[in-house]
N, CA, C and O atoms as a printed pandas DataFrame, in Angstrom:
     atom_number atom_name residue_name chain_id  residue_number  x_coord  y_coord  z_coord
0              1         N          UNK        A               1  -14.376   -8.400   -0.860
1              2        CA          UNK        A               1  -13.114   -7.667   -0.816
2              3         C          UNK        A               1  -13.236   -6.410   -1.695
3              4         O          UNK        A               1  -13.846   -6.427   -2.764
4              5         N          UNK        A               2  -12.645   -5.347   -1.210
5              6        CA          UNK        A               2  -12.601   -4.087   -1.941
6              7         C          UNK        A               2  -11.223   -3.963   -2.580
7              8         O          UNK        A               2  -10.214   -4.340   -1.983
8              9         N          UNK        A               3  -11.191   -3.429   -3.802
9             10        CA          UNK        A               3   -9.927   -3.230   -4.511
10            11         C          UNK        A               3   -9.687   -1.742   -4.685
11            12         O          UNK        A               3  -10.591   -1.008   -5.087
12            13         N          UNK        A               4   -8.473   -1.290   -4.386
13            14        CA          UNK        A               4   -8.101    0.107   -4.596
14            15         C          UNK        A               4   -6.708    0.174   -5.193
15            16         O          UNK        A               4   -5.832   -0.624   -4.860
16            17         N          UNK        A               5   -6.518    1.141   -6.081
17            18        CA          UNK        A               5   -5.191    1.418   -6.614
18            19         C          UNK        A               5   -4.762    2.760   -6.039
19            20         O          UNK        A               5   -5.435    3.774   -6.220
20            21         N          UNK        A               6   -3.635    2.746   -5.346
21            22        CA          UNK        A               6   -3.136    3.939   -4.653
22            23         C          UNK        A               6   -1.860    4.400   -5.343
23            24         O          UNK        A               6   -0.945    3.605   -5.557
24            25         N          UNK        A               7   -1.796    5.677   -5.690
25            26        CA          UNK        A               7   -0.570    6.252   -6.256
26            27         C          UNK        A               7    0.396    6.512   -5.111
27            28         O          UNK        A               7    0.049    7.153   -4.119
28            29         N          UNK        A               8    1.621    6.001   -5.263
29            30        CA          UNK        A               8    2.632    6.121   -4.217
30            31         C          UNK        A               8    3.831    6.888   -4.769
31            32         O          UNK        A               8    4.386    6.521   -5.805
32            33         N          UNK        A               9    4.222    7.936   -4.087
33            34        CA          UNK        A               9    5.369    8.731   -4.507
34            35         C          UNK        A               9    6.583    8.464   -3.636
35            36         O          UNK        A               9    6.451    8.135   -2.457
36            37         N          UNK        A              10    7.765    8.607   -4.220
37            38        CA          UNK        A              10    9.001    8.494   -3.463
38            39         C          UNK        A              10    9.690    7.147   -3.566
39            40         O          UNK        A              10   10.779    6.972   -3.019
40            41         N          UNK        A              11    9.080    6.189   -4.257
41            42        CA          UNK        A              11    9.728    4.882   -4.406
42            43         C          UNK        A              11   10.775    4.963   -5.517
43            44         O          UNK        A              11   10.504    5.467   -6.607
44            45         N          UNK        A              12   11.979    4.455   -5.222
45            46        CA          UNK        A              12   13.062    4.533   -6.210
46            47         C          UNK        A              12   13.719    3.186   -6.509
47            48         O          UNK        A              12   14.514    3.083   -7.443
48            49         N          UNK        A              13   13.394    2.146   -5.721
49            50        CA          UNK        A              13   14.068    0.859   -5.903
50            51         C          UNK        A              13   13.203   -0.273   -5.368
51            52         O          UNK        A              13   12.118   -0.043   -4.833
52            53         N          UNK        A              14   13.698   -1.497   -5.520
53            54        CA          UNK        A              14   12.951   -2.662   -5.046
54            55         C          UNK        A              14   12.855   -2.704   -3.517
55            56         O          UNK        A              14   11.914   -3.282   -2.973
56            57         N          UNK        A              15   13.815   -2.100   -2.827
57            58        CA          UNK        A              15   13.714   -2.011   -1.362
58            59         C          UNK        A              15   12.468   -1.205   -0.990
59            60         O          UNK        A              15   11.758   -1.555   -0.047
60            61         N          UNK        A              16   12.209   -0.143   -1.720
61            62        CA          UNK        A              16   11.023    0.688   -1.480
62            63         C          UNK        A              16    9.748   -0.132   -1.689
63            64         O          UNK        A              16    8.811   -0.063   -0.893
64            65         N          UNK        A              17    9.734   -0.904   -2.771
65            66        CA          UNK        A              17    8.577   -1.752   -3.073
66            67         C          UNK        A              17    8.330   -2.722   -1.923
67            68         O          UNK        A              17    7.190   -2.910   -1.498
68            69         N          UNK        A              18    9.395   -3.333   -1.422
69            70        CA          UNK        A              18    9.269   -4.291   -0.322
70            71         C          UNK        A              18    8.773   -3.600    0.946
71            72         O          UNK        A              18    7.933   -4.150    1.658
72            73         N          UNK        A              19    9.277   -2.417    1.232
73            74        CA          UNK        A              19    8.861   -1.684    2.440
74            75         C          UNK        A              19    7.369   -1.360    2.388
75            76         O          UNK        A              19    6.660   -1.544    3.378
76            77         N          UNK        A              20    6.896   -0.884    1.254
77            78        CA          UNK        A              20    5.474   -0.537    1.107
78            79         C          UNK        A              20    4.624   -1.807    1.172
79            80         O          UNK        A              20    3.594   -1.831    1.846
80            81         N          UNK        A              21    5.048   -2.849    0.481
81            82        CA          UNK        A              21    4.316   -4.116    0.489
82            83         C          UNK        A              21    4.198   -4.672    1.903
83            84         O          UNK        A              21    3.118   -5.090    2.322
84            85         N          UNK        A              22    5.297   -4.677    2.629
85            86        CA          UNK        A              22    5.313   -5.209    3.991
86            87         C          UNK        A              22    4.415   -4.394    4.918
87            88         O          UNK        A              22    3.681   -4.957    5.730
88            89         N          UNK        A              23    4.473   -3.075    4.797
89            90        CA          UNK        A              23    3.661   -2.204    5.662
90            91         C          UNK        A              23    2.171   -2.425    5.429
91            92         O          UNK        A              23    1.398   -2.509    6.383
92            93         N          UNK        A              24    1.767   -2.519    4.169
93            94        CA          UNK        A              24    0.347   -2.711    3.864
94            95         C          UNK        A              24   -0.093   -4.118    4.256
95            96         O          UNK        A              24   -1.164   -4.300    4.833
96            97         N          UNK        A              25    0.732   -5.105    3.942
97            98        CA          UNK        A              25    0.386   -6.502    4.230
98            99         C          UNK        A              25    0.204   -6.764    5.722
99           100         O          UNK        A              25   -0.536   -7.671    6.103
100          101         N          UNK        A              26    0.867   -5.985    6.563
101          102        CA          UNK        A              26    0.791   -6.182    8.013
102          103         C          UNK        A              26   -0.561   -5.765    8.599
103          104         O          UNK        A              26   -0.882   -6.123    9.732
104          105         N          UNK        A              27   -1.338   -5.023    7.845
105          106        CA          UNK        A              27   -2.626   -4.556    8.349
106          107         C          UNK        A              27   -3.653   -5.685    8.347
107          108         O          UNK        A              27   -3.703   -6.476    7.405
108          109         N          UNK        A              28   -4.476   -5.765    9.400
109          110        CA          UNK        A              28   -5.520   -6.799    9.430
110          111         C          UNK        A              28   -6.561   -6.516    8.353
111          112         O          UNK        A              28   -6.968   -5.370    8.161
112          113         N          UNK        A              29   -6.986   -7.554    7.656
113          114        CA          UNK        A              29   -8.013   -7.384    6.628
114          115         C          UNK        A              29   -7.470   -7.202    5.232
115          116         O          UNK        A              29   -8.238   -7.175    4.270
116          117         N          UNK        A              30   -6.152   -7.075    5.097
117          118        CA          UNK        A              30   -5.550   -6.926    3.770
118          119         C          UNK        A              30   -5.317   -8.316    3.190
119          120         O          UNK        A              30   -4.696   -9.170    3.823
120          121         N          UNK        A              31   -5.828   -8.532    1.967
121          122        CA          UNK        A              31   -5.687   -9.829    1.332
122          123         C          UNK        A              31   -4.528   -9.891    0.363
123          124         O          UNK        A              31   -3.649  -10.743    0.496
124          125         N          UNK        A              32   -4.516   -9.003   -0.606
125          126        CA          UNK        A              32   -3.492   -9.038   -1.647
126          127         C          UNK        A              32   -2.909   -7.643   -1.834
127          128         O          UNK        A              32   -3.626   -6.643   -1.792
128          129         N          UNK        A              33   -1.597   -7.593   -2.040
129          130        CA          UNK        A              33   -0.906   -6.324   -2.284
130          131         C          UNK        A              33    0.015   -6.516   -3.480
131          132         O          UNK        A              33    0.803   -7.460   -3.517
132          133         N          UNK        A              34   -0.085   -5.618   -4.458
133          134        CA          UNK        A              34    0.803   -5.662   -5.622
134          135         C          UNK        A              34    1.340   -4.248   -5.841
135          136         O          UNK        A              34    0.633   -3.373   -6.341
136          137         N          UNK        A              35    2.593   -4.041   -5.461
137          138        CA          UNK        A              35    3.216   -2.721   -5.576
138          139         C          UNK        A              35    4.071   -2.695   -6.840
139          140         O          UNK        A              35    4.887   -3.587   -7.070
140          141         N          UNK        A              36    3.872   -1.657   -7.657
141          142        CA          UNK        A              36    4.611   -1.512   -8.911
142          143         C          UNK        A              36    5.517   -0.282   -8.853
143          144         O          UNK        A              36    5.045    0.846   -8.713
144          145         N          UNK        A              37    6.821   -0.521   -8.961
145          146        CA          UNK        A              37    7.781    0.582   -9.009
146          147         C          UNK        A              37    7.629    1.357  -10.305
147          148         O          UNK        A              37    7.696    2.586  -10.312
148          149         N          UNK        A              38    7.423    0.642  -11.397
149          150        CA          UNK        A              38    7.302    1.267  -12.720
150          151         C          UNK        A              38    6.101    2.212  -12.796
151          152         O          UNK        A              38    6.188    3.298  -13.369
152          153         N          UNK        A              39    4.978    1.783  -12.210
153          154        CA          UNK        A              39    3.746    2.583  -12.261
154          155         C          UNK        A              39    3.578    3.489  -11.037
155          156         O          UNK        A              39    2.694    4.345  -11.011
156          157         N          UNK        A              40    4.436    3.295  -10.019
157          158        CA          UNK        A              40    4.305    4.033   -8.756
158          159         C          UNK        A              40    2.920    3.862   -8.143
159          160         O          UNK        A              40    2.281    4.826   -7.720
160          161         N          UNK        A              41    2.470    2.596   -8.108
161          162        CA          UNK        A              41    1.154    2.301   -7.549
162          163         C          UNK        A              41    1.219    1.119   -6.591
163          164         O          UNK        A              41    2.146    0.309   -6.614
164          165         N          UNK        A              42    0.197    1.059   -5.751
165          166        CA          UNK        A              42   -0.033   -0.106   -4.905
166          167         C          UNK        A              42   -1.479   -0.528   -5.121
167          168         O          UNK        A              42   -2.403    0.228   -4.819
168          169         N          UNK        A              43   -1.675   -1.741   -5.647
169          170        CA          UNK        A              43   -3.017   -2.289   -5.798
170          171         C          UNK        A              43   -3.268   -3.127   -4.554
171          172         O          UNK        A              43   -2.503   -4.040   -4.244
172          173         N          UNK        A              44   -4.339   -2.809   -3.850
173          174        CA          UNK        A              44   -4.616   -3.465   -2.581
174          175         C          UNK        A              44   -6.029   -4.041   -2.594
175          176         O          UNK        A              44   -6.988   -3.344   -2.925
176          177         N          UNK        A              45   -6.153   -5.323   -2.229
177          178        CA          UNK        A              45   -7.451   -5.941   -1.985
178          179         C          UNK        A              45   -7.592   -6.075   -0.482
179          180         O          UNK        A              45   -6.718   -6.631    0.184
180          181         N          UNK        A              46   -8.692   -5.565    0.053
181          182        CA          UNK        A              46   -8.857   -5.567    1.510
182          183         C          UNK        A              46  -10.323   -5.685    1.904
183          184         O          UNK        A              46  -11.226   -5.395    1.120
184          185         N          UNK        A              47  -10.526   -6.116    3.131
185          186        CA          UNK        A              47  -11.861   -6.224    3.712
186          187         C          UNK        A              47  -12.166   -4.894    4.396
187          188         O          UNK        A              47  -11.586   -4.569    5.433
188          189         N          UNK        A              48  -13.073   -4.138    3.811
189          190        CA          UNK        A              48  -13.391   -2.798    4.310
190          191         C          UNK        A              48  -14.005   -2.833    5.711
191          192         O          UNK        A              48  -14.050   -1.804    6.385
192          193         N          UNK        A              49  -14.470   -3.980    6.151
193          194        CA          UNK        A              49  -15.010   -4.101    7.507
194          195         C          UNK        A              49  -13.891   -4.203    8.539
195          196         O          UNK        A              49  -14.117   -3.983    9.729
196          197         N          UNK        A              50  -12.676   -4.540    8.080
197          198        CA          UNK        A              50  -11.557   -4.732    9.003
198          199         C          UNK        A              50  -10.493   -3.644    8.912
199          200         O          UNK        A              50   -9.784   -3.398    9.888
200          201         N          UNK        A              51  -10.368   -2.989    7.761
201          202        CA          UNK        A              51   -9.342   -1.958    7.584
202          203         C          UNK        A              51   -9.879   -0.876    6.646
203          204         O          UNK        A              51  -10.596   -1.166    5.688
204          205         N          UNK        A              52   -9.521    0.376    6.940
205          206        CA          UNK        A              52   -9.981    1.477    6.101
206          207         C          UNK        A              52   -8.888    1.886    5.112
207          208         O          UNK        A              52   -7.707    1.595    5.304
208          209         N          UNK        A              53   -9.311    2.561    4.066
209          210        CA          UNK        A              53   -8.357    3.085    3.097
210          211         C          UNK        A              53   -7.437    4.096    3.771
211          212         O          UNK        A              53   -6.256    4.176    3.433
212          213         N          UNK        A              54   -7.959    4.865    4.716
213          214        CA          UNK        A              54   -7.127    5.821    5.463
214          215         C          UNK        A              54   -6.021    5.106    6.237
215          216         O          UNK        A              54   -4.900    5.607    6.316
216          217         N          UNK        A              55   -6.324    3.944    6.806
217          218        CA          UNK        A              55   -5.312    3.179    7.547
218          219         C          UNK        A              55   -4.217    2.694    6.597
219          220         O          UNK        A              55   -3.040    2.669    6.957
220          221         N          UNK        A              56   -4.611    2.311    5.386
221          222        CA          UNK        A              56   -3.633    1.874    4.385
222          223         C          UNK        A              56   -2.748    3.056    3.982
223          224         O          UNK        A              56   -1.529    2.916    3.873
224          225         N          UNK        A              57   -3.360    4.208    3.763
225          226        CA          UNK        A              57   -2.593    5.424    3.430
226          227         C          UNK        A              57   -1.605    5.744    4.559
227          228         O          UNK        A              57   -0.453    6.086    4.294
228          229         N          UNK        A              58   -2.047    5.635    5.805
229          230        CA          UNK        A              58   -1.193    5.917    6.951
230          231         C          UNK        A              58   -0.001    4.965    6.999
231          232         O          UNK        A              58    1.119    5.382    7.294
232          233         N          UNK        A              59   -0.242    3.689    6.710
233          234        CA          UNK        A              59    0.850    2.702    6.709
234          235         C          UNK        A              59    1.912    3.072    5.679
235          236         O          UNK        A              59    3.107    2.924    5.933
236          237         N          UNK        A              60    1.479    3.548    4.529
237          238        CA          UNK        A              60    2.416    3.971    3.475
238          239         C          UNK        A              60    3.197    5.204    3.935
239          240         O          UNK        A              60    4.418    5.266    3.787
240          241         N          UNK        A              61    2.491    6.171    4.487
241          242        CA          UNK        A              61    3.134    7.401    4.955
242          243         C          UNK        A              61    4.098    7.134    6.106
243          244         O          UNK        A              61    5.128    7.799    6.223
244          245         N          UNK        A              62    3.764    6.151    6.964
245          246        CA          UNK        A              62    4.636    5.796    8.085
246          247         C          UNK        A              62    5.973    5.242    7.605
247          248         O          UNK        A              62    6.961    5.282    8.338
248          249         N          UNK        A              63    6.010    4.727    6.378
249          250        CA          UNK        A              63    7.250    4.238    5.771
250          251         C          UNK        A              63    7.998    5.351    5.032
251          252         O          UNK        A              63    8.996    5.091    4.359
252          253         N          UNK        A              64    7.515    6.586    5.158
253          254        CA          UNK        A              64    8.138    7.772    4.554
254          255         C          UNK        A              64    7.917    7.890    3.050
255          256         O          UNK        A              64    8.738    8.473    2.342
256          257         N          UNK        A              65    6.794    7.330    2.556
257          258        CA          UNK        A              65    6.439    7.500    1.142
258          259         C          UNK        A              65    5.198    8.361    1.063
259          260         O          UNK        A              65    4.464    8.493    2.042
260          261         N          UNK        A              66    4.961    8.942   -0.087
261          262        CA          UNK        A              66    3.825    9.846   -0.274
262          263         C          UNK        A              66    2.647    9.111   -0.902
263          264         O          UNK        A              66    2.825    8.243   -1.757
264          265         N          UNK        A              67    1.451    9.465   -0.470
265          266        CA          UNK        A              67    0.232    9.001   -1.107
266          267         C          UNK        A              67   -0.239   10.144   -1.984
267          268         O          UNK        A              67   -0.549   11.227   -1.489
268          269         N          UNK        A              68   -0.292    9.908   -3.279
269          270        CA          UNK        A              68   -0.616   10.982   -4.233
270          271         C          UNK        A              68   -2.076   10.951   -4.631
271          272         O          UNK        A              68   -2.518   11.782   -5.425
């Protein structure tokens, strides 16, 4: 599993955290997701053979949040 910490902009509440978590978790190959409102980050463990970091970034952007 590959681990990445992604800076996420635009999150203001726990609803935002849930939206980002749900979007990333829905991707095939994603194992663990820990989104922090306080740090504005998403820590993602994923199988790089099944999902790319670009796909994870796209999932975040599709929810109307920024990848910084």
